[in-house]
C-alpha positions in Angstrom: -33.9 -60.5 -110.5 -35.7 -57.6 -109.1 -39.0 -59.5 -109.1 -37.4 -62.5 -107.5 -35.6 -60.6 -104.8 -37.0 -61.2 -101.3 -38.0 -58.1 -99.3 -35.5 -57.2 -96.5 -36.6 -56.8 -93.0 -36.5 -53.2 -91.7 -34.6 -54.2 -88.5 -31.8 -55.8 -90.5 -31.5 -52.7 -92.8 -31.4 -50.4 -89.8 -28.7 -52.5 -88.2 -26.6 -52.6 -91.3 -27.1 -48.9 -91.7 -26.0 -48.4 -88.1 -22.8 -50.4 -88.7 -22.0 -48.2 -91.7 -22.7 -44.9 -89.8 -20.2 -44.3 -87.0 -21.7 -41.0 -85.6 -23.1 -41.2 -82.1 -26.8 -41.4 -81.5 -28.1 -38.6 -79.3 -31.7 -38.4 -78.1 -33.7 -35.4 -79.2 -34.6 -32.9 -76.5 -37.9 -33.4 -74.9 -40.6 -30.8 -75.3 -41.0 -28.6 -72.1 -43.3 -25.9 -71.0 -42.6 -22.5 -72.4 -40.9 -19.8 -70.1 -44.0 -17.6 -69.9 -45.8 -20.3 -68.1 -43.1 -20.5 -65.4 -43.1 -16.7 -65.0 -46.8 -16.5 -64.6 -46.7 -19.3 -62.0 -44.1 -17.4 -60.0 -46.1 -14.1 -60.1 -49.3 -15.9 -59.0 -47.5 -17.5 -56.1 -46.1 -14.1 -55.0 -49.5 -12.5 -55.1 -51.0 -15.4 -53.1 -48.2 -15.1 -50.5 -48.6 -11.3 -50.2 -52.4 -11.6 -49.7 -51.9 -14.2 -46.9 -49.3 -12.1 -45.1 -51.4 -9.0 -45.4 -54.5 -10.7 -43.9 -52.4 -11.9 -40.9 -51.0 -8.4 -40.4 -54.5 -6.9 -40.3 -55.8 -9.5 -37.9 -52.9 -8.9 -35.6 -53.3 -5.1 -35.7 -57.1 -5.2 -34.9 -58.0 -4.5 -31.2 -58.7 -7.6 -29.2 -61.7 -6.1 -27.4 -63.6 -5.1 -30.6 -66.8 -7.0 -31.2 -67.9 -8.3 -34.5 -70.7 -6.4 -36.3 -73.2 -9.2 -35.6 -72.5 -9.2 -31.9 -72.8 -5.4 -31.8 -76.2 -5.5 -33.3 -77.5 -8.3 -31.0 -76.2 -6.7 -27.8 -78.7 -4.2 -26.2 -77.8 -0.7 -25.2 -76.8 -0.3 -21.5 -79.3 1.3 -19.2 -78.8 5.1 -18.5 -76.7 6.0 -15.5 -78.8 6.8 -12.4 -78.0 10.2 -10.9 -79.5 10.7 -7.4 -81.3 14.1 -6.9 -79.6 16.8 -5.0 -81.0 17.3 -1.5 -81.9 20.8 -0.4 -80.2 22.1 2.7 -82.4 22.6 5.7 -83.4 26.1 6.6 -82.4 26.0 10.3 -78.8 25.1 9.4 -78.7 28.1 7.0 -80.5 30.6 9.2 -78.9 29.9 12.6 -75.0 29.9 12.9 -73.4 27.3 15.0 -72.7 28.5 18.6 -69.0 28.6 19.5 -67.9 26.0 22.0 -66.7 27.5 25.3 -63.7 25.8 26.9 -62.7 26.3 30.5 -59.9 28.9 31.0 -56.4 27.6 31.2 -54.7 28.3 34.5 -50.9 28.7 34.4 -49.1 26.3 36.8 -47.5 27.9 39.7 -43.8 28.4 39.4 -41.7 26.4 42.0 -40.0 28.5 44.6 -36.4 27.9 45.6 -36.1 27.7 49.4 -33.6 30.2 50.7 -30.7 28.7 52.5 -28.1 30.3 54.6 -25.3 31.7 52.5 -22.0 30.0 52.9 -19.1 32.3 53.7 -15.7 31.1 52.7 -13.0 31.4 55.4 -10.8 34.5 55.0 -7.1 34.0 55.0 -4.8 37.0 55.3 -1.8 36.9 53.1 1.6 36.8 54.8 3.7 39.9 54.3 6.4 39.6 51.6 10.0 39.8 52.6 11.9 42.6 51.1 14.7 41.5 48.7 17.4 43.7 47.4 17.0 44.6 43.7 18.9 42.6 41.2 22.2 44.0 40.1 22.4 44.5 36.3 25.1 42.6 34.5 27.0 44.6 31.8 29.3 42.7 29.5 32.3 44.9 28.8 34.0 42.3 26.6 34.7 43.3 23.0 32.4 41.5 20.4 34.0 38.5 18.8 33.1 35.6 16.7 32.9 33.3 19.7 30.1 35.3 21.3 27.6 34.6 18.5 27.3 30.8 19.1 26.9 31.6 22.8 24.0 34.0 22.1 22.4 31.4 19.8 22.7 28.7 22.5 21.1 31.0 25.1 18.2 31.8 22.8 17.8 28.1 22.0 17.7 27.2 25.7 15.1 29.9 26.4 12.9 28.6 23.6 13.2 24.9 24.3 13.4 25.0 28.1 15.8 23.3 30.4 14.6 19.8 29.4 15.3 20.4 25.7 11.7 19.9 24.6 9.8 22.7 22.9 6.4 23.5 24.4 3.3 24.0 22.2 2.6 27.5 23.5 5.9 29.3 23.8 8.3 27.0 21.8 9.4 28.4 18.5 11.7 27.1 15.7 13.1 29.6 13.3 13.6 28.8 9.6 16.9 29.5 7.8 18.2 29.4 4.3 20.7 26.8 3.1 23.8 28.7 2.1 26.3 27.5 -0.6 23.8 25.2 -2.1 26.0 24.3 -5.1 28.8 23.1 -2.8 26.9 21.5 0.1 25.8 17.9 0.5 22.9 18.0 2.9 22.3 15.7 5.9 20.4 12.6 5.0 22.0 12.0 1.6 22.7 8.3 0.8 26.2 7.6 -0.7 26.2 4.3 -2.5 29.5 2.4 -2.0 31.0 -1.1 -2.2 33.2 -2.7 0.5 36.8 -3.2 -0.4 37.8 -5.0 2.8 36.0 -7.7 4.7 34.4 -7.4 8.1 34.9 -9.7 11.1 33.6 -8.8 14.5 35.9 -11.2 16.4 38.4 -8.3 16.7 38.2 -4.5 16.1 39.6 -3.1 12.9 39.3 -0.6 10.0 37.1 -0.8 6.8 37.5 0.7 3.4 34.9 1.3 0.6 34.6 2.9 -2.8 31.9 5.3 -3.9 29.9 3.9 -6.8 27.9 7.0 -8.0 28.5 10.7 -8.3 27.0 12.8 -5.5 26.0 16.3 -6.5 25.3 19.4 -4.4 22.0 20.5 -3.1 21.0 22.3 -6.3 22.4 19.5 -8.5 24.7 21.8 -10.5 28.1 20.4 -9.4 29.5 17.0 -8.6 31.0 17.2 -5.1 31.7 13.5 -4.4 32.8 11.9 -7.6 32.7 8.2 -8.4 35.7 6.3 -7.1 36.1 8.4 -3.9 37.4 6.3 -1.0 35.7 5.9 2.4 37.6 5.0 5.5 35.9 3.8 8.7 36.3 1.8 11.9 34.3 -1.0 13.6 34.5 -2.6 17.0 34.3 -6.2 18.2 31.3 -5.6 20.5 28.5 -7.9 19.1 25.5 -8.8 21.3 23.4 -11.9 21.2 20.8 -11.8 18.4 22.7 -9.1 16.5 22.6 -9.6 12.7 23.9 -6.3 11.3 27.4 -5.0 11.3 27.9 -1.5 12.5 30.7 0.6 10.8 31.4 4.2 11.6 32.8 6.0 8.5 35.2 8.7 9.6 36.9 10.1 6.4 36.2 10.6 2.7 39.0 11.1 0.2 38.3 12.2 -3.3 40.5 11.2 -6.3 41.8 14.8 -6.6 43.1 14.7 -3.0 40.3 16.6 -1.3 39.5 15.0 2.1 36.6 15.7 4.6 35.6 14.2 7.9 32.1 12.7 7.4 31.5 10.9 10.8 28.5 9.0 9.4 27.2 5.5 10.0 26.9 2.7 7.5 23.6 1.4 6.2 22.2 -1.0 3.6 21.4 0.1 0.1 17.9 1.2 1.2 19.0 3.2 4.2 18.4 0.8 7.1 20.9 1.0 9.9 23.9 -1.4 9.7 25.1 -3.9 7.0 23.5 -7.3 6.8 26.1 -9.9 7.9 26.5 -13.6 8.3 26.2 -14.7 11.9 28.1 -17.5 13.6 26.4 -18.1 16.9 28.9 -20.7 18.2 26.2 -23.0 19.3 28.3 -26.1 19.9 31.0 -24.0 21.6 28.4 -22.5 23.9 26.5 -25.6 24.9 28.9 -28.5 24.4 30.6 -27.9 27.7 27.3 -27.8 29.5 26.1 -31.0 27.9 29.3 -32.8 28.7 29.3 -31.6 32.3 25.7 -32.7 32.7 26.4 -36.1 31.3 29.3 -36.6 33.6 27.3 -35.6 36.7 24.5 -37.9 35.7 26.9 -40.8 35.3 28.5 -40.2 38.7 25.1 -40.0 40.3 24.0 -43.3 38.7 27.2 -45.0 39.8 26.9 -43.8 43.4 23.3 -44.8 43.8 22.2 -48.3 44.9 21.2 -50.7 42.2 18.0 -51.6 44.1 17.0 -48.1 45.3 15.1 -45.9 42.8 16.4 -42.7 44.6 19.3 -40.9 42.9 21.5 -39.0 45.3 23.2 -35.9 43.9 26.8 -35.3 45.0 27.5 -31.9 46.4 29.1 -29.5 43.9 27.9 -31.3 40.8 25.1 -28.8 40.0 27.4 -26.0 40.9 29.9 -27.1 38.3 27.2 -27.4 35.6 25.9 -24.0 36.4 29.3 -22.4 36.2 30.0 -24.1 32.9 26.7 -22.9 31.4 27.3 -19.3 32.6 30.8 -19.3 31.2 29.6 -20.6 27.8 27.0 -17.9 27.6 29.7 -15.2 27.5 30.7 -16.3 24.0 29.5 -13.5 21.7 28.4 -14.3 18.1 30.7 -13.5 15.3 29.5 -11.3 12.4 31.2 -11.4 9.0 30.7 -9.4 5.7 32.4 -10.3 2.5 34.3 -7.8 0.3 32.2 -6.4 -2.6 29.0 -6.1 -0.6 26.9 -3.1 -1.6 26.4 -0.6 1.2 25.4 3.0 1.7 26.6 5.8 3.9 23.9 7.9 5.6 25.3 11.5 5.8 24.8 12.6 9.4 25.7 16.2 8.9 26.0 18.8 6.2 29.2 18.5 4.1 30.4 21.9 2.9 33.0 21.9 0.1 33.0 25.7 -0.5 36.6 26.3 0.6 38.0 23.7 -1.9 35.5 24.3 -4.8 35.9 28.1 -4.9 39.6 28.1 -4.9 41.3 29.2 -8.2 
């Protein structure tokens, strides 16, 4: 049977063997260049790059005006520089010195003369004889010294310094400095006392106003509170308001502390920043002031139109019509604006004079 068996084809055997072997078929790695070849190629490329860069650097550093060796050999040497010979000075210039140049003498100009004129003699006036006056009689004050005489002396000295008109002169005027006494118990002039209105303000009629102090006011040296928070201010206002007035004027007369101490301040009211007066709402009474004049003018115009002829373009004014309109306008102008301030408005009191609390603060 072995001799009779037919030979199998290699492709069929290989296929059958592949069916029996289930392992994956992987291609064998291809043969590549060894690593030393790649390293050599990188080194050669680096050497080549370095040589190229070095050649460029040298060519850039070489001077641009330098000539090649071949050009230097071919170019001929420049001709020698020609130096002219030095000329010898002539003998007559060296032997004979130059003669000085003579200039004509300078003649000084003649000074101008002032013509003499007749001297002017001022007229002589003889002084009138002075009249003889009796010598002044000295005044001797025999009154005993008292406390009332000191303010009088101070007033006399002030008048002599300031003059009769009350203005100090720049030459003889003098103002003497003094020291503020009782600094701890004195509120100086110009201090702003912050307060809030308790009562409203209406300028249609005069009345009184009341306010509460909002912050503590200390003495001049700041060591003691003289006007504590919560002190009460009492003032007065009038009903005199002029046209264009927008600020209410209140005159504060008295200050009462919570402990019962009272003092007359006599200071005006101002706004929180110290400007005079309190900003108020203004009622100008526009319709009340001009409604009568407008109505009177309309009536006069209607009467004139009714009295005139329908065909005549001339309007005849009746006597007394313009006089009535003028009187109504003048009477309406007398209406003064009304100023009003709501309660709770923030105000300030500008202290007009020094407030001394020494008598009440130093008591036991």
